[in-house]
N, C-alpha and C positions, 0 to 999 in steps of 0.2 A: 504494501499500500504505499504512493508514493506523497508526501510530505507539499505543504504550503510554505515555500521559501521565501523571504525577502532576503536581498542579496546587497549588500551595501560595498561598492566599489571606493578601492582607496585610488589613490594620487600614481602609482605604481601601474593600475591599469589604464591610464590612459597616457602616460609620457606628459613631456613639458611643452609641445608645439605640435605644430600641423603633422609634420611628416614622422616624428614620434608615436604620434595618436594614430594615425594609419598602420602602424607595426604592431603598437600595443594592443588594440582593440582586437587582435585576430586570436594573441594568446587568450585575451579576456573572453572572447567567445567561446574556445574550446572548452573552457571551464563553465560556463554558464550551458552549453549543450549538453555536456557531460550530465550536469544535475537534472535537464530534461531527459533525455534519454534513459535516465533511472526511472522515469517516471513520476516526478514532483511538478509542482506547479511552481513556478519561477517568477517574481518581479524583481526588477531591476533598480537599484537607489543609485546615483554615481555623484562623484566628487565636481569641483572643477575650480579647483585653485588657481592654477598657471592658466585656464581659458579666460576666465572671467578677467583675471587681470589684465591679458592681452587685448582684450576687447576693450575694456576701461581706457587702457593707455589710447588704444588706435583712437577711439571716440573721442578723449579727452586732448589729443594733438587736434583731431579736426576741429575742435569746436574752438580751441585759442586759435588756431591760423585763420579759421572766419569767423572769430568774433562773436562765436553764439554759445547759448548755453550749452554745458556740457549734457549727453545722454545720461538719465536719473540710473544708476546703480542697479535697480531693479528689471529697466529694461536688459542692461549687459547680462542678468543673470538668466534670463528668457531666452537671448540671445543664445548664451553657450549653451543653453540646454537643448535648445534646437538642432546644433550643429556636431553636438557630441551625441545626441540619440541617432543623428541620419548617419555615422560613422561606425555605433554601434547597430545598428539595424542591418547595415550591408553586411558587416563583419558575423553574424549570427546567421544571415540569409547565405554567406557562401557557404559558413563551415558547417550546416544543415546538408545544405548540397554536395557538399564535399565526402560527408558520409552515406549520401545516399537514401538519407531518410527523408519523409514529409517537413515541407518546410509550415511552420504555424505561422500564422499572421503574426508581425512582430509592429508594436506599433509605439511612438514617442507621446508620452503626453506632457505639453508645457504645461507645469502645476504650481499652482500658487497655494503657498503655506500661510496660514494667517499666524502672526505674532500677535503678543499684547504689547499696544504702544505704551505702558506703565512699566514695561520690563525694566530690571534695574539696567541691564546692560545698554540701553540706549543712555546710561549716565555717566558709564565707562566703557568708550568704544576700544576697542584693544586688535580687531581685527585690521591687519595692513592689507592694504589693495593698491593696485595702480602703480605708476612709476614713482623713482627714488627722484628726491629733489634736493638742492641745496637750500641748508638753511634761510636763506633771502626768500628763495622761489616757494619755498614752504610757507612762510610767514606772509607772502605776498596772497597765494592762493587762499590761506583760511582765511586771511581779511576779506577777499572777494566774494568767495564762495561759501564762505562759513562754513568750511571743514575744520575737523579735529584731526591735527598733527602729532606725528610724533616719531622721534630718532629711533629707528630701525639698524639694533645690532650694530652700530657703526658705520651703515652702509649707506647713509643718508637720511633723509626724513620722506616719511611716506603718510598718505592720507589713511587714518583709521576709522574703523565704522564699527558698531555694534554686531553681535552675534547673539542675539535673543534666543530664547528657545520655543520652539515651533509648538503651538495649541492647536491646529487643524487644517488636514488637509482638502483644500476648498473642493480637489475636484474626484474626492476619493471615490463616489457614488460610480463615477465614468469608470475611473480604473478598476474597483470591483468586478462592474458588469462585463468589462472587458477580459479581467484575468479569467471571472469564474467560465467565460466562454471557450477558455483555451487558448486565449492571446497571450504573448510573451509581450508585457508590457515595462516598459522603462520610464519610470517618473521621479520626479520631488529630484531632478538633475541641481547640485549644490546644494541642495539641502531645499529645494523649492526657492521661488520667487518670494521674497519679504511681504507681506502686506498687512496693513493695520485696516481695521473696520472705521468707518466714518459714517454713521448711519448705513444706508443699502451700497455705500460705496467701497470697493475695497481699494485702498491708496495702497502703491509701491513705498516702500519703507530703505531707506540707507541703511543696509544691513546685510548681513551674511548668515545663514542659517548654516549649524555645523550640519553635514551630509547623515552622521551618524545618528544623532537624536531625532531628524527627520526620519531615517530610516526604521528606528524604534516606534516612533509613533505610526508610522504606516504599517510597520506588521502587528503591531497592536489592536489597530485601527481594521483591518482585515481579517483579524483573529487567524492571523499565521501560527503554523505549528514553531517555526523558527527562524531566527535573524542570524544572517552568517555576514560578517565584517571581514572583508577580506582585506588584507594590507600586508606590508615587506615582510611580515617575521611569521615564522610556523605555529608560532605559541607566543604566549605572555610570559611575562618573565619579570620576577620581585629582585631587587638588587642589581638591576639591566647593567651592564658592561663592568662588573667589577668580579673579580677572582670567584666569589661565593654566589653568582648568578645562581639562581635557579629557575628553571623551566616548569610551569604550570601545566595541567591538563585537565582535572573537574573541580570547579569550584563553586559552592554554594554561594547564595546571594549574600548572604554573611561576608564569608570569607571574602570577595571580591570587595564588599564595601570597607572591610578593615583593612586590607593593603593600599587603599585608594584614601582613606584616611591618612595613612601613615606616611603617604605621597611615593609609594612604588614607584608610581605609574608619571609620565612625564605628561604637564600639560600642555595641551595643543597637538597632542602626539597620541599616545596610548591610553590617557585618562579618559578623555571622550569617548572612546571605545568601548572601554570597559565599564565609564557611565551609563554609555545607550544600551550596552548588553545589560547589564545589572535591571533598567528602567523597565525594559521588554521581560526579560526571567520574572521579575517580580509581578506583574501584572496578572499573571496566572498561572496556577499551579499546573505543570507540563509543558510550559514554554522552554524551548531552548536557545540560548545563543550560544555562537561559537566565534571564538575569533581566529583566523589562521591565515594562510600564506593561499596567495590568487591561484595557484598552481594544485593547490592541494585541497581544493575544496571537495571533490570527490570522497578523496580518504579521509577526511575528516567528517563528512556525513556519514562515513562507515565505522566510524570509533577509533581511526588508526592515528590521528593527529591532532593537533589543535587544541584552544583550550575552549572546554565547556563551561558554562555561567549558568545554574541552575536552582528554582526554589527547592529546599530540600523539605 
């Protein structure tokens, strides 16, 4: 009996630019088709870090050159969803054909995700996007456009935006209907287009939603059996990179939370993945969250590798 699985693809699944993405999605497609061939119902969520930055930079340069207002970040996220989805769709279709099997309908949903306009993240923007600037450029842009600017690891100054928690997937009913009909759905790209409710209107927000939290919310909303977060390591570790590093295989929600509270997982890297896994596993008895390497997805599902987090 197959499982309903939401897959969250990390940056290594997509590369850092267009040529790299074209190559990377071929490997990504193999991992996804493996799970579909095993009888599972799969929904795909992906990141968009490098891609939305490229779009944001290009739009910013165009606006500066032509003395126009810059394209809103929410629109840049929508653009990234469409073109990343386009590449993944084609790679999946080709992989199904290479294996001589039936090609299921594959579709990308340009997805809005509602966030709370009062989320504390809006008061403390931390997510860097766009191009690097000198201090003088940054101060000028901040004054002109109302941007928040921070120095980024000694490499220059960049715009920073909020990373609020996702509250609602606006197109959920469409995603569910297509998935239930046997279609392979790609959605919530880059964590979704961040929107806030203004009466009947959904207004784009200058924010970036963490794709792992969006994937956890999607998996919970679809009543999925499993959330698989695919990243650059085969398992989660404590004391990572130290001589006494320990790989973790099977964790309870409580154990995972304890390690997170102890600072074992790097913020902006493994921490949000573990937090998202805890969120999904905690939602209902029987939910399984798995964190593993992209190429090991099938083996992880078979219990041969990966870090599994469940509610004991």
